[in-house]
C-alpha positions as CSV (number, residue, x, y, z in Angstrom):
1,M,114.2,41.4,51.9
2,K,110.8,42.7,52.6
3,K,110.6,44.9,55.7
4,E,107.8,44.3,58.1
5,L,106.5,46.7,60.7
6,F,104.3,44.2,62.6
7,S,106.4,41.0,62.9
8,T,106.7,39.1,66.2
9,K,110.3,40.1,66.3
10,T,109.4,43.9,66.1
11,I,106.7,43.6,68.8
12,V,109.2,41.9,71.2
13,A,111.9,44.5,70.4
14,T,109.3,47.2,71.1
15,G,108.8,45.8,74.7
16,L,112.4,45.2,75.2
17,G,113.4,48.6,73.9
18,G,110.7,50.4,75.9
19,A,111.9,48.7,79.1
20,L,115.6,49.5,78.4
21,F,114.7,53.0,77.6
22,M,112.7,53.4,80.8
23,V,115.7,52.1,82.9
24,L,118.4,54.1,81.1
25,F,116.1,57.4,81.3
26,M,115.6,57.0,85.0
27,F,119.2,56.0,86.0
28,V,121.8,57.0,83.3
29,K,121.6,60.9,82.9
30,V,124.0,63.7,83.2
31,P,122.5,67.1,84.3
32,S,122.8,70.0,82.0
33,P,123.1,73.7,83.0
34,V,119.5,74.2,82.0
35,P,116.9,73.0,84.6
36,E,114.9,69.8,83.9
37,T,117.2,68.9,81.0
38,N,119.7,66.1,81.0
39,L,121.9,64.2,78.7
40,Q,120.1,61.0,78.3
41,I,121.8,57.8,76.8
42,A,118.3,56.5,76.3
43,Y,117.9,58.5,73.1
44,G,120.7,56.6,71.4
45,V,118.9,53.5,72.3
46,S,115.6,54.6,70.9
47,A,117.0,55.8,67.7
48,F,118.9,52.4,67.4
49,F,115.6,50.4,67.8
50,A,114.0,52.8,65.3
51,A,116.7,52.3,62.7
52,V,116.6,48.4,63.0
53,F,113.0,47.9,63.5
54,G,111.1,51.0,62.0
55,P,109.5,54.1,62.9
56,L,106.5,52.7,64.8
57,C,108.9,50.6,66.9
58,G,111.0,53.7,67.7
59,F,108.0,55.8,68.5
60,L,106.6,53.3,70.9
61,V,110.1,52.5,72.6
62,A,110.7,56.3,73.3
63,F,107.0,57.2,74.2
64,I,106.3,54.2,76.4
65,G,109.8,54.2,78.0
66,H,109.5,58.0,78.7
67,A,106.0,57.8,80.0
68,L,106.7,55.0,82.4
69,S,109.8,56.7,83.6
70,D,108.0,59.9,84.4
71,F,105.1,58.1,86.0
72,I,107.6,55.9,88.2
73,T,109.8,59.0,89.1
74,Y,107.2,62.0,89.3
75,G,103.8,60.2,89.6
76,S,102.7,61.6,86.3
77,P,104.2,61.9,82.8
78,W,105.3,65.3,81.4
79,W,103.2,64.6,78.2
80,S,104.8,67.3,76.0
81,W,108.2,65.7,76.3
82,V,106.9,62.2,76.2
83,V,105.3,63.0,72.8
84,A,108.5,64.8,71.7
85,S,110.7,61.6,72.7
86,G,108.3,59.6,70.5
87,V,108.5,62.0,67.6
88,S,112.2,62.1,67.7
89,A,112.5,58.1,67.5
90,L,109.5,58.1,64.8
91,I,111.4,60.4,62.4
92,A,114.8,58.7,63.0
93,G,113.0,55.4,62.3
94,F,112.4,56.4,58.8
95,S,116.1,55.7,58.2
96,Y,114.9,51.9,58.5
97,Y,113.6,52.2,54.9
98,K,117.0,53.4,53.6
99,L,119.3,51.0,55.5
100,N,120.1,47.3,55.1
101,I,121.3,46.6,58.5
102,E,119.7,43.1,58.6
103,E,121.9,42.2,55.6
104,G,125.1,43.2,57.6
105,E,125.5,46.6,55.7
106,F,126.1,49.6,57.7
107,E,128.9,51.6,55.8
108,K,129.8,55.5,55.7
109,K,126.8,56.4,53.5
110,D,124.4,54.4,55.8
111,I,126.0,56.3,58.9
112,I,125.4,59.5,57.1
113,T,121.8,58.6,56.2
114,Y,121.0,57.5,59.7
115,N,122.3,60.7,61.2
116,I,120.5,62.8,58.8
117,F,117.2,61.2,59.9
118,Q,118.0,61.3,63.7
119,V,119.3,64.9,63.7
120,L,116.0,65.9,61.8
121,G,114.0,63.9,64.3
122,N,115.6,65.6,67.2
123,A,115.2,68.9,65.6
124,V,111.5,68.6,65.0
125,A,110.9,67.0,68.6
126,W,112.8,69.5,70.6
127,L,112.7,72.7,68.7
128,I,109.1,72.5,67.5
129,V,107.0,69.8,69.3
130,A,108.3,70.0,72.9
131,P,108.2,73.8,73.2
132,A,104.9,74.2,71.5
133,L,103.1,71.5,73.6
134,D,104.9,72.9,76.6
135,V,103.3,76.2,76.0
136,I,99.9,74.9,75.0
137,I,99.5,72.3,77.7
138,Y,101.2,73.7,80.6
139,S,101.3,77.4,79.9
140,E,105.1,77.3,80.4
141,P,107.2,80.5,79.6
142,M,108.5,80.8,76.0
143,N,112.1,81.8,76.9
144,V,112.3,78.7,79.3
145,V,111.0,76.1,76.8
146,I,113.0,77.4,74.0
147,A,116.3,77.2,76.2
148,Q,115.3,73.7,77.2
149,G,114.4,72.7,73.6
150,V,117.7,73.8,72.2
151,I,119.8,72.2,74.7
152,A,117.8,68.9,74.5
153,F,118.1,69.0,70.8
154,V,122.0,69.4,70.9
155,M,122.4,66.8,73.5
156,D,120.0,64.2,72.1
157,A,121.3,64.6,68.6
158,L,124.8,63.9,69.8
159,V,123.8,60.9,71.9
160,A,121.8,59.5,69.1
161,G,124.7,60.2,66.7
162,I,127.3,58.7,68.9
163,V,125.6,55.9,70.9
164,G,123.2,55.0,68.2
165,T,125.7,54.8,65.5
166,L,128.1,52.6,67.6
167,L,125.1,50.3,68.6
168,L,124.2,50.1,64.7
169,I,127.8,49.3,63.7
170,A,128.0,46.6,66.2
171,Y,124.7,45.1,65.5
172,S,125.5,45.1,61.8
173,K,128.6,43.2,62.3
174,T,126.4,40.4,63.8
175,K,124.5,39.9,60.6
176,T,125.8,37.9,57.6
177,K,126.3,40.0,54.6
178,K,124.4,39.0,51.5
179,G,126.5,37.0,49.3
180,S,129.2,36.2,51.7
181,L,128.7,32.6,52.0
182,S,129.7,30.2,49.2
183,R,128.8,26.7,48.4
184,E,131.6,24.2,48.6
């Protein structure tokens, strides 16, 4: 099956995913010991959308959802982390090209593939992008942004690994496996 990045289904999924990310990001979070860093279930949702609908969808779900959440909550987005959220889902979304979820396939090798991409995405986002942009844009102290980045990486990789994997398993079970139907 040919994978399309700009189908109507993907555009609708991006809007719904962005809204869901925003709501979860605002209301479903657990504070960590590091200031301004929370365990966010929303990252499991953005990684799920990225794996099912592609990297562009994942990026937009996380970027738009995080930006709107910050705007509503604080009056202005914290752009370094908004961009990092998008980057984490963008990279996780490259698993889209390796998975066959729409054909009802999400086995052990697919779980491993998805988790390699999402861990890599979270590592790049929270260990490189967010700290670098915090220093460049906001002149934040390096020791603070590194501590926040490490905690965010660990928490978001765990959430995307657990929540994202469970959502992908459940979603794949709703799809008909190729060759599972027979003619009578």
